[in-house]
N, C-alpha and C positions, 0 to 999 in steps of 0.2 A: 510529944507533939503531933499533931496530924497536919500531913499536907499529902494530897491523893495524887498528886503530878506537880514534880518539881522541874521546871524548864529554864535553863540557864543558856540562852542562846544569845549571841552577839553581844557580850560583855566585855568587860576589861578585868575579871577576876584575876586573882595573883595568887601564888602559893600552894601549899597542896591542899588538897580538900581535908576539912578537918574531920577527926575521929569521932565528934558527935553527929555526923551524917548519918550513923549507925541508930540514931534516937528517932529516926523517922519510920516507925514500924507499920505506920499505915501507908506508906508511899507507895503507889503501884507502877509510876513510871518515871525514870530521871532520864533526861535530856541534856547533855553538856555539848554546847557546839561554838565553835571560833571564840575561843577563849585564849589567846595568844600567850598569856603568861600564867596560867597555870602548870605547876609544877608536880614532881613525885608521881608515886603509884597511886592506886588505889588502895584504902585502907581495909585492914581486915575487918574492921566493924561495920562494912557495908553486909557482911554476912547476917547481921541483925535485923536488917530490914524485910521481915518476913511476910510483907504482902507485895515486894517487888515482882511486877510482872515483865517489865521491859525495860531494858538498857540501852542508849545508845551514846557514843561518845564518837565526836565526828569534828574534824578541823581544827582541833585543838594545838596547844605551842608546842615548842620543839624539846620542852623540858619536862613535858608532860607524859609519862608511861612508865612502865616498868611491869614485873611479874604479876598477872593477875591475882588477886587473893583467892586462896583456896576455898575460902569460907563462901564466896559468891555462890560456888557448884553446890551448896547445900541447901540453897533456897529451892522450897518445894514448889513456889507459883511462878519461879522465873522461867519465861517462856521464850523471850526474844533477847540476843545479845547483839549489839552492831558497835563494830569499832572500826573504825576506818577513815584513812586520810587526815589521821592526825601527823604533826610534824615530828614528834619523837620517835626515835628509832631503838627503844630499849624494850619494847615489850616483850613478854613471853607468856606461853601457859605454865601452872603450876605442875611440877612433877607427880605430886601425889594431892587427889583431892577424896573428900567421902562424898559419894554419890548416893542418896536415897534411893529406894526401890521405886518410891511413887513421885520420880522429878517430872517436870512438865517440860522441861526444855524442849523445843521445837526447832530453833533456828539459831545458829553461831555464823555470824559473817564478821570475820577478822581479815582486813585488808590495810595493814599497817606496818610492814617491817618486822613482823614477829620472827622470832628466831627459835632455836632450840628444836626439840623433837616433837612430834605427838606422842601425848602420853597415854599410857595404856588404857588409863581409867574412862577416856573417851568412849570406849565401846559399851559403856554401863548406860549412857544415854539412850535408853530405850524407844523414847518417843522422838528422838531427834528426826527431823524430814529434811532439813537443809544444814549442809557443813560447806561454806565458802571460805578458803583460807587461799585465795588468791593473789598472787603478787607478793609474797611475803619472802623470809629467808629461813624458812624451816628446812631441815636438814634430816640426815641421816634416812634409816628404812621406813616405807609405809608400815605399819604395825599389821600383824596378822588380825589382830584383835578388830580391827575395823569392820572386818567381814561380819561382827555380832550386830552393826547397826540396823536392826530389823526394820525399822520405819523410814531409813533415809531416801530419799527420792533424788536428791540433787546433792552431787559429791563432788567439789572442785579443788582441785589441789594444784592447779597451772601456776605454772611460773614460780617455782621453789628449787630447792635443792635437794631434793629427794634421789637417793641414790639406792643401788640394789635392785632387786627384782620385784615386779609388780605381784603384791600376794594374789596367791589363788583363791583367798577366803574371800574375796570380792565377789566372787562366783557365786555366794550365797545371800547377796543382797535382793530380797524377795520384790522390793519394790521400786528399785532404784530406774529412773527415767534417764537421768543426765551423769555422765562419767566423765571427769575431764581430769586427766593425767599429764597434760602438755607441758612442754617447756621446762621439763627436770632433766636429769641424769640419769633415769633409769636404764637398768639392764637387763639382758637375758629376752626369753621369749614372753608372746603372749599367753597367759594361762588359759587354756582349755576351757575350764569351769567358767569364763565368763560368756561362753556361748549359753550357759543356763539362763541368763538374764532376758527373759520374753518381754519384759516390761521396757528394755534400754531403748530409747529414742536417740540419744548421742552419744559416741564414744570417740573421744581425742586421747591419743597417746603421741600426738606429733611431736618433733624435736625433742627426742630423747635418743639413748643409744641402744635401742632393741633389735634384736636379730631375730631369725628362724622366718618361719611361713605362718599364714594366716591359719589357725587351727580349723579343723574341718567341723568342729562344734558349732563355728560362726553361723553356719548355714541355720542355725535354728533362732537366729535373731530377727525374729519376725517383724517387730516393732522397730529396728533400726532406721533412722532417717539420715543421719549425719555420722559420716566415718572419716576420722582425720588420722591417717597413719603416716604423714609427710615427715621428710627429714630425721630418717631412722636408717638400719640396714637390714630391711626385711628383705626376704628373698622368695622364689618359688612363684606359682601361679595366683591368678586371683579368682580363679574359676568358683570358689566356694560362693562368692559375692553374687554370684548369680541368681541365687533363691532368695535373697533380700528384695522383695518386692515393693517394699516402703522407701527404699533408699533413693534420696534426691540430692545428696552431697556427698561426692566422694574425691577425698585429698591423698593422693600417695607420691606425690612428687618427691623427686630424691631419695629413692631407693633402689634395689636391684630386683625389682619384680621383673619376670620374663613370661615367655609364652603370648599366646593368642589371647586376644579378650573374649570371652563367651558372647557367642552371638546373642543371648538372651539378655544381655546387659540392660538394666532400666527399661526392659518392656513392660513391667507390670505398673509403673506410675504414669501419672497423666498431669503430675506437678512440674514446675520448671525443675530444671536438673543443672546442677554444677558439677564438673568433673575436671580435675587437674592430674592427670596421670604422667606427667614431664618428667624427665631425666630418670628413666629406668630402662629396661632392655627388652619393652615389650616387641612382639612379630606379629606379621600377617596384616590383616585386612583389619579395618573398622567395622565393629557388628553393625549388621543391617539395621538394628533397633537404635541407633545413633540418628538416623533419618528423620525420626519421628520426634526428636527432641525440641524442645521449646525453651 
């Protein structure tokens, strides 16, 4: 059967998706949105849709969901996966999946009460540029293998239940621009290798259980514009931040930072600046550079 695009938006479809959907071998895009009576998981036969380029599942019903079929990740042409704002709460990633060397998957957006752990096979998605797992129920440790995502630019794991240490392998991401690990239960230190991420523009580790000082290697984060450290148990000074000439947003509220603020703080930027350093143990006078803020 030939169907280039299957758009099933704002209907009253009910029951599970039929196994025969796998016969749509010429279908390039599938969109299921606002079908409140759909039920069950996606069928494994979707792995036969060899032309599939994009899949979007949005705002579907409370009984629609389950473990994503592992066969889906064998599709060499699949480039975009979006699953968000569905009412079902039983979504998960397969624990095992066979990833081909020539996979084209560039973007995974999952915002749908996904649970379980991030499987190690994710690291084989060498062309992945966006991985957004915001506001799910993923748990366990962030796998070290995630540092092998050599093309990723946007990595957002905010608002889950991740525990353990931040993997030092994140310091190997050569293209990363946004790294958001906020609102989890991460513990331990900020890994010094994160200071190697010269393309990084946003780092958010707020609302975790992190301790220690800011690593001296963070002085190398020359592209960083937004730094969120609030609501942790960090201590020590923030002197290393003085070298971040592009920094425009700094949120360090509710930690145990101490000492004087460096006099050259934010002296290198002409942009509007947002600073919240409340509920710490800073001493001394405000830097003279604060007088030039807008």
